[in-house]
C-alpha positions in Angstrom: 220.0 63.6 164.1 222.2 61.0 165.3 219.7 57.4 166.6 219.5 57.1 170.0 221.6 54.3 171.8 220.6 50.7 170.9 221.3 47.9 173.9 222.1 44.2 172.5 221.6 41.6 175.3 223.1 38.2 175.0 222.1 34.8 176.8 224.5 34.7 178.9 223.5 38.8 180.1 220.4 38.4 180.7 220.0 35.3 181.9 222.8 35.1 184.5 221.9 36.2 188.3 223.2 40.2 187.7 221.0 42.3 189.0 222.6 45.5 187.5 222.1 43.4 184.1 218.4 43.4 185.2 218.1 46.5 185.9 219.1 47.4 182.8 216.8 45.3 180.9 213.9 46.3 183.6 214.1 50.7 182.3 215.4 50.9 178.9 213.2 51.5 176.8 212.0 48.3 174.3 212.1 50.2 171.4 215.9 50.1 171.6 216.3 46.9 172.8 218.7 43.8 170.5 218.5 40.1 171.1 220.7 37.3 170.5 222.4 34.1 171.6 225.7 34.1 171.4 225.9 31.7 169.3 227.5 29.2 169.4 228.9 29.7 172.7 227.2 29.4 175.8 224.2 28.1 175.5 221.4 28.9 178.2 221.8 26.6 181.6 218.5 24.2 180.0 220.7 23.3 177.2 224.5 24.1 178.5 226.9 21.6 177.1 225.4 21.5 174.1 226.3 24.0 171.4 223.8 27.3 171.7 222.0 28.0 169.0 220.1 31.2 167.3 216.4 29.2 168.4 217.6 29.4 171.9 216.8 33.3 171.5 213.9 33.1 173.1 215.2 32.5 176.1 216.3 35.8 175.8 213.6 37.1 175.7 211.7 35.0 178.0 214.3 36.3 180.5 213.1 39.9 179.7 209.3 39.7 179.6 209.5 38.3 182.8 212.5 41.2 184.2 209.6 43.7 182.5 206.7 41.9 183.5 205.6 41.8 180.3 204.2 39.5 177.8 206.4 37.5 175.7 204.8 38.5 172.2 205.4 41.6 172.8 208.9 41.2 173.4 209.5 39.1 170.7 207.8 41.6 168.8 209.1 44.2 169.8 212.8 43.4 169.7 212.5 41.7 166.0 210.8 45.4 165.0 214.3 47.2 166.2 216.8 44.0 165.0 214.4 45.5 161.2 214.4 48.8 161.5 218.9 49.3 162.6 219.9 46.7 160.1 217.6 48.4 157.2 216.2 44.4 156.5 212.6 44.1 155.2 209.3 41.1 156.3 
């Protein structure tokens, strides 16, 4: 049986004020969510004008946690586990 769909959320998508994107993030199963920065393009608002960096993925995880009413650490752990599972990475 094929794996369920995984949704990838990047800085521009989750940090924008689009309520449709926020509803998707709020309602989708956390075990199917990946986050990214869209590096090197379009840094988060706090760093607009700078080169986007992978370390800014924290802003995405923080926003996902806020939208879902969850702890940042839980979102970070689960989305990391999702990436490891999807890409067959080892820790």
